[in-house]
N, C-alpha and C positions, 0 to 999 in steps of 0.2 A: 578142386581138391588136389593135394600133393601127397606124395608118399609120406606116411607117418602122421598125417593130420591135415586140418583145414588151414586155409590162408588166414582165417580169422582167429586162430588159436593164439592166446597170449604167449609172449616169449617166456621161456623157462626162467625161474627165479635163480639168480646167482647167489647161492648160499654163502659162498666165501666172502663176496662183497658185503652181504647183509651182516654176517658175523663180524667182519672188520669194522663196519660202521657202528655196530653196537658196542664193540670193544672201545672204539674211539670215544663214543658217548660216555662210556664208563670212565675213561681217562679224564674227561672233562669234569665229571662228578668227583673223582678222586682229587682233582686239583682244587676243588672247593675246600677240602680238608686242609690242603696246604695254605689256602687263603686265610682260613680261620686261625691256623697255628703260626704261620710265617708269611704274612702278606708280602713282605719284601721279596722273598724267594719266588712267590707266585708271579709278581709283577715282572721280575727279571726273566722268568720263563716266557711270559707273554711277549716281552720286548724282543725276544729272539725268534719267535715264530712268525710265519707269514701273515699278511693282513687278512687273507681269505680264511685262514684257519682261525684267527681271532674272531672274525665276523661270525663264523659258524658256532664257535664257542659261546659267544654272547647271545646268539639266537637260541641255542639250546637252553641257556640259563633263563632267558626271557620267557620262552614258551613254557618251561617247567614251572617257573614261579607263577605265571598267569593261570596255568591249569590248576595248580594247587589253590590259588586264590578263588577262582571261579567254583571249584569243587566245594569249597567251604561255604560260599554264599548263595550259589544258585538254588539249593534246596529251600532257602528262605524266600527268594523273590521270584522264582520261575518254576517251581516244582509242578508237574513232573517233566518239564520240557527237557532238562538236562543241558549240557554244554554243546552249543552249536558251533560249527567251524568259524562262521563269520564273527560270532561273539568272541571266540578265542583270539582271532586275528586282530579284531578291533581293540580288545583289552590289552593285547601284547604291545600294539603300537602305542597306546596311551601310556602304559607303564614305562615303556622305553623312553618316550618323550619326557615323562616326569623324572626319569632317572638321570637325564643329562642336564638338569637345571643348573647344577653347580660346577659343570665342566670348566668354565672359564677360570674359576678359582683354583681348580685342580691343575689346569695347565700352567698357571703362574707358579704354583707350588712345585711342580715337576721341573720347571725351568730354574727356579731358585736352588732346588736340590741337585741340579745338574744331572738329572736322570735322562737316559736316552729315550728317544721317541716320545716327547712330552705329551703331544696330542693323543697319540694312541694309548699311552699309559693312563691319561686322564679319563678318556672314554671307558677304557676297560675297568679302571678302578671304580668309577661312578656307578656303572651298571652292575658290576660284580658285587659291590657292597650292597646295593639295593636288593638284588635278586637273591643274595646269599643270606642276608641278615633280616630283611624286612618280614620274612615269614613269622618271626617271633611276635611282633605286635599284631600281625594279621590274624594269627591263630587266637591270640587273646581277644581281638575284636570279634572273631567268630563266636568265641565262648560268651562274650557279652551279649551278642545277638541271641544265642541259643538259650542262655539262662536268665537274661534280663537282670543280672546281678551287677550293680554298679561297682562292686569290688573289682571285677575284671576290667571295667573302664578305667579305674584308678591305676591298676598294674599296667594296662595297655598304654596309658599316657606316660607313665614313668619309662617304660621300654622305648616308646617313640622318642622321647627327649634324649635318652641316653644314646640311641642310635644316631639321632640328628646331630648331636654334639660330637659323637665319636667319629663321624665321617671326616671331620676337619682335623682330627688328631692322628688317625691311623696312617694316612698317606704321607704326611711330612716325616713321621717317625720311621716309616718303612722304606722311604726312598733316600734319606739323607745319610751320608757316610760319616759325618763328624757332628759333634755336639753343637758347635756353633752354627753350622749350616742347618741342623735340625731345628734349632730355636728360630732361625730366620724363616725357614720354610713353614714352621708352625704359625708364626706371626702372619705371614702372607696368606696362608690358607684360611685362618680365622677371620682376618680382615676382609679377604675376598668373599668368604661365605656370608659375613654380615652385610657387606655391600650388595651382594646379589639378592639376599633376602629382603633388604630394605627397598631395593629398586622394584622387585616383584610385588612387594606389599603396596608400594605407592601406585604402581600401574593398576593393581587389582582394585584399590580403593577408588581410583579415578574412573575406572571403566565398569565396575561391578554394578549390577542392577538386581532388583528383588527377584527377577525371573531367571537370572543366570545360575544362581544357586551353586556356585563353584565350591562352596564349603562342604557340599555333600561328598566331594571326592577326597576329602582329607581323612586321615586315620583318627582324628579327634572328633569327627562328626558323631552326633548322638541321634540315631534314627528313632529310638524309643521316645525321647523327649520331643522330637520334632512331630511325631505322630500325636502325642498327647496334646501338644500346643495347638495343632491344627484342629483337634476335636473341640477345643473351646470349653473345657469343663469349668463350671462355676458352682461351688457349693457355698451357700450363704448361711450364717448363723441365724437362729430364730430371731425375727425382727418384728416387734409390735407395731412398727411404722409402715410395713408393707401392707398390701391390700388385704391379704388373709389375716395378717396380724391385727389390723384395725378391726376387722369384723369379729375376730375372736375376743379382742379386748371389750368390744361393745356387748357381745353375748355374755361374757363373764361378768360384766358390770350389771347386766339385767338379771342374771341368775343369782349372783352372790351379793352384789352391792359394792360400795367402796371398801367395805371389810365385812367380815362375817357377823359383826355386832350391829351393823346398820344396813339391812336389806333395802333394795331400791323400792320406792313407793309403787304400789300396784298400778296407779293411773299412768305413771311415767313408763312403766314396763310395757303396758298395752300400747301406748302411743309409739314407743321406740320400736317395738316388734312390728307394728304396722309399717313404719317407715323402712325398717330393715327388709321386710318382706317385699316391699315395693322396689327397692333398688337392687335386691339380690338377684332377681331374675336376669337382668341385663349383665350384672357383674359376673355371675356364675357362667353365663354363656361365653363371655370374653375370656375368662380364666380357663375354662375347659378347652377352648380353641387353642390357647397358648400352650397348654399342657400337651395336647394332641400333636401340635406342630413340633414341639421339642422332642417328644417321644419318637415320632417318625424319623426325625433327623438323627437321633442317637442310635436307633435301630439300624439305620443305613451305615452309620459309622462303625457299629459293631460288626456288620457283615463284611466290611472292607478292611477292618483292622488287621494288622500283621502281628501285633504283639499282645501277649496276655495282660500286660500292664494296662494297656488301653481298654481291652475288653473288660477287665475287672472294674475299671472306673466307669465304663459305660453301664455295666450291670448295676452298679451302685447309683448312678444317676437315674436309671430307669426305676429303681426302687423308690427313689425320692419322688419321681413324677407320679408313680402309682400311689404313694402315700398322699401326695398333694391332691390327686383325684379323689381319694377316699375322704379327705377333709372337705373338699368341695361338696361331695355328695352328702356328708354328714351335716354340713351347715344347711343344705337345702332341706334335709329331713327335719332338722330342728326348727327352721323358720316356718315350715309348713305345719309342723305339729310339735310345739314347744313343751315337751313332756320330760320327766326325769330320765326316762330311758334314752330318748334321742339326745338329750343333753350329755348323758354319760358316754354314749357312743361317740359324740363329737369330741369331747375332751380326750378320750382315749386315742382317737384318730389323729388329733393334733399332737399328742404326746409322741405317737409313733413317728410322725413326720419330723419332729424335733430331733429324735434319736438318730434317724437316718441322715439328717443334715449335719449333725455333729460328727457322725462316723465319716461322712464324706469329707468334711473339713479336716479331720484328723489324718485320713489316708492320703488325700491329695497334698495337704500341707507337709506331711512327712516326706513324701516323694520329692516335692519341690525343694525341700530343705537340703536333702542329700545331693540332688542335682546341682543346686545353686552353689553348694560348697565346692563341688568338683569344677564347676565353671570358673569360680573365683580363683582357683589354683591353676587354671589353664589346662586342666585335664579333659575338658569337654569344650566344644564350640556350640554355643546356644543359638 
């Protein structure tokens, strides 16, 4: 013990230092407004400050951007865990690494524009542009996740391409003093950007594997479509050539005949019913097993699904499987007791199955059509 407290007491907080630090952070955020309105003035300010101050500035921007990004997406993928410090650090490092991708092109641009400290300016510009402007498509991406409305995916894609192209225009315009030098700097920046992109694309194509899934980290990734694709939905139109369709065609021929004016002869009906009864016991067992296996699979898919689009399609698929099970049971009842009542129940069950199959085709087909249109225009990565 010492006078006034224990040796283990924490040191008193220096409020003046804390307030000064907060004020400095406020200055950094104010400078973002300067970057939005006058990027050239912002870059000249950074060129005059010390390297340590610039490093702190960029760290503040990186952590702030990553915190916003994680705050938007963590509720969808890790609720209610929240943002963990390690996740924040890891995501910040990743975002910073992605932000320096085109620094070589920006260094060449600053050199052509004869701007002071070209490497420092290129790094500062690349990271500030990313952390100041990328929140726009990121917010649109979060809205796409939250609403599952592909209209947001379209707007997100447009915003992404505008920002991607804009980063190669703003720097040469902001750092060049004359029109001639500006045109040359713009040419160098665009060519350098295209060259860097082409090199990265070639490397990715040569080294990418199915398990790497690097495309998941792009802003054009479609998590909803990816989940739907992995679920493996298949809705087939009513087909008289599938196993149930063949049995139904045979029963309809026995019950009605080739047409209503020429009913099937009674002797043929009895022989055919006996043959159908003999083969249906094995066929129904196999079909029932298939239906049960599919229903189990899709219930598991529903339990793990993140998006309501997937869950809605799963519910529709389960309705189709339930309708199939009803048809199998109705066929068994008719085969065992071929009466007017069991025949009517069978035709009603088969009609219900056809309606569900048509609804599934319509819903899944409409969804895939919208998605395919966006993929064809480069707004989504399939």
